[in-house]
N, C-alpha and C positions, 0 to 999 in steps of 0.2 A: 328437717330444714324446711322453716316457716319464712312464709315472705316478710322484708321489713318493711313494720308499718311504717315508719321512721327514716325512711329512706329519700332524702331532697336532695342528693347529687347520683343524674342518673345518666349512666352511658349514651351515648347517641351514635348512632354508625349510618356510615352515609353509602350508600351502593348507586350504582349508574342506572339498574332496572331490577337485582335484585333481592329489596328489600325484606319481601315478604317471603318467599322462598326460602332464607337464610334463616329467618326467623323460624319456619314450621320445621328447616332442619335442625338448628340447633334444640329446637323443646322435643324431637326425636332421640338427639346423643346426649344429654345431659337428663341426670334425674331431677325431678320435682321442678318441670320447666314448660311453659305452655303461653301459646300466641294468647294476650289478652283481646286485641282491638286492631281492627285496621278502617283509617281515614283517605279517602285521599282528598286532597286539596287541589281545588282546581285552578288553572289559571293563574300559574307563579311561572316565574323568570322561566323555568325549565318545564312551562308544560304540566299537567294533571299528573301528580307527586303521589304515589301508594307511603303514605304513612302508617309507621306499623308497631304497637307496644306490645311487649313480649315479656318474659321470666325467665331467666337461666339458674338451675340451683337456687331459685328463691329471690334473686334479685334481678330489680328492673331494669331493664331495657329499651330502648327506641331507634326506629331506623327510617330511614328517608330512601325512595329510590327516586335519587333527585339529576339524572346523569351523569357522566364520564367527565368528573371534572376534575375529581380530586383522585389518588389511589392509595387504597389500604398497604401498611406497610410493616414492619415488627418495633417503628418508635414507639406505640403504646403496643401492648399485648395483655392477654390475661392469666394468672396464674390463677390455676384450678387446683385446688388443697384436698388432694385423697388422705382423708382423717379416718387410720386405724381405730384411735379410742372414739370417733365419733361412727365409725362403721365398719362390723369386724368383715366387709367384702371389699374394702377401700383397694385390698393390691389388686384384686381381680377387673373392680370398675374400673382403674386406671386404662387396664386392658383394653378392657370393650369401647371406652371411649376414643383412644388413643386411635383406633383401630375403625373406627367411623370416621372418626376425624381426616384419616390417613388417604379416605376414597377419594381421588384427584386434586388431596393435597400433597405440601411439601415438607420433609423432616428438616428441621433448619438444625437442632440437634438430636439423635437417633435417640429413642426410649430406651434409657439404660443406667447401669448404675455410675455415680458420681462421687466426688471427694465431700458434695456437700447435700448426698440424698440418695437414697437405697435405688430410687427407682423415680428419674427424671425424664423430659423428652417436651424438646420444644418445635411445636408445627406448625406453619401456615396452612388453613386450612381452604377448599375449594372457592371462595370466593375471596381470599385475600387475606382473612383476621388472623394472627396469630395467638396459637396461646403453649403455656408453659406450664403442662401439666409433673403433678411432682407429687409422690408418696412421701407423705408428711409423718415427724418424727410426733409418735404420738406424747413423749414428754415437753415437746415444744410448747411454747403460747399459743393459746387456739386463735385461730382467726376463720375467717367466713371461707367458704369454698370459691367464692370467686373474686377473686383481686386485680384493680385493670394496675397496669406496671407501665412508667415512661423509662425508657433507652437514654440517655442523655449521650447524642452524639456528633461528631463533626466540631463546628463552633460552638455548641451548648456543653460538649463536656467537658466536666467539671464544673459542672453548676446545678448536679445536682442536690446536692448541700443548700444551697441558694433558693434552689424553686421551694425544697420542702419548710425552711422559713418563712418565706411569703406565705405559700397557704398557711401556714399554722398560726400565721400573726390576722388574714386574713376572715380565715373561718373560727366561727364559734366553736366552743366543744371539741376543741382538736388536741392531739397527744403524739408525740414522737416514738416510734416503738422500738425495733430496734437497729442497731446500723453496725454495718461492718465495714471496714476501710482496706485499700489496697496495702500490703506490705510492700516494704521497698523490695527491689528486684520482680516488679508486674510489669516491666515496660512490653509494651508502648503505655500502659496505666499509668499513671504516676500513682506516688507512696501519699498517704491521707484522704486520696479521693473516694467517692462514696461506691464501692464492690456491690455492694446490697443495703438498701434500708427499705422499712416499712412509715408508716405515719398516717394517723386518721382523721378526716375531718368532716363533724359530724358522725354518723354513723358510720360512713364509708372508710373502707382501709385502701389505701392506697401502696406502690411498692417504687422504688427509686433507682437506677443503675447508673454511673458512669463506664461509656465505653471508649478509649481511644484507639482502640481495631476500625481499620478502614471499612466504612458501612455508606451503601450507596444512598442511603434514606434520611429522610428528616422527620420532626412533626406537620403535620399539617391536619387540614379541615375533616379528614375521610374519618376521625375519632374524634366526638369533642364530648363535652360532659357539661347536663343542662343544671344546671342551679336555678331547682325550683323554690322562688318568693312566695310569701303571702301578704307584702306591704310595697308602695312605691318606693318605703325609703331602705327595704333591703334590697330591692332592683338597684338601687343610686349607688350604693355603700359598696356592693361587689363590681357595678361598673367604674368605678372611680378609681380600686383601687386593684383590679387589674388590669383594666385595658390599658395596652400598649402599642399597638399599631392602628392609629386613626384610619387610615385604608381597608381596613379588615374590618370593623362598625358594620354591621347591616342585621336588621331584622332579627336585631337582640343579640348576634353573633360578635366575637371579639376574641383577639387574640392578645396572651398576655407577652414579658420580655423573653419567656425561653421559647415562644412559637407556638406553647401548646393553646389550643380552641376549648373556648367558653360560651356558654348560653344563658344568657340569664332571663328565666324568664317565667312570669307571675304563674303560682300553680292554681290560679281559676284557667289556664291555657286547657287544663287536660279535660274540666269539663267542658269549658267550650268549644275543643275541637271534637272531644269525643260522643257529646250528648247534644248538641245543636241540631236544629234543622238545618239541611243546604243550605236556606237563605243565611241564617247565623254562621253558619262557618263563610260561606263566601264572602259577609263583610267581614268576620274577624279577620281572614286571609288577606282581603284587599288594605286594611287599618295596617297591619304591624309589616305588610309587604313596601311601607311608605318610612319604616323607622330604623332607627339604627339602635338604641337605647331604646327599651320598652319602655310605653305610655299607658300606664293601666288603667288609668278614669277614660282615657279614650278607648282604649281596646272594651270596659266596660259598655261604653255609648254604642260602639259599633256592634254587640251583639244582642244588645236591648232594642235595636233598631231606632237610637235616639239621631 
């Protein structure tokens, strides 16, 4: 498994204080995973915040320690595909990863045999992040090892298909994958709603499911998706097509009509915050803290000290 060089959508996880510890934990749990950088953003509204970049099984993630504002929940989880056609030790590996995630965690569905999989389990780890571990059918369509998953519940139940249609129309080079619907007699789930579907935005796969069962959670900012943009035109495009909650617009963050949070950011921000001097990082941080939608020209000037 190699790092995807074309990954332009990066999962971002918000922690109270545990971002660095969580990233190191995941690097120890999953194969081919590592922490790549830690940057401290100073004098933010949350005080000094550690921002960490890491990879899980070749997929890039970011996390921040920025205060106890958002609680992680299973509305966004991560499918982990253990594929016997890719790794002959997949069956052994799924047990090992499950056992590590179980330390201080909570099983939402025990690791067991189900009608849809020989071996599957859903677990919330000690930091609150949810993982769906699956031993995949080697004869099925190949998918990446890690796939973010949306669970549409409560007021959003029944909207998974509408959400997929919106995202496929907004992001270029996209593809609808498999889609399975609830059959008649699936109450409380409504016939025809999405039991399971997957779709690709650029190089990033996602899954989506509707669930009419009672869940005491919903989408929030604890997990968001950073869209890396190469130009102001790209930033404008995603902002205009996705933002649906004006009150949620802040520092490049927006919330779409389904309650899912996105960060529309210039690709250059990685270098500015990762390789800049403390003075450059401070100037860029001060500049973007005053923005809703990012202004790339202003950020470049702040970085250069102009």
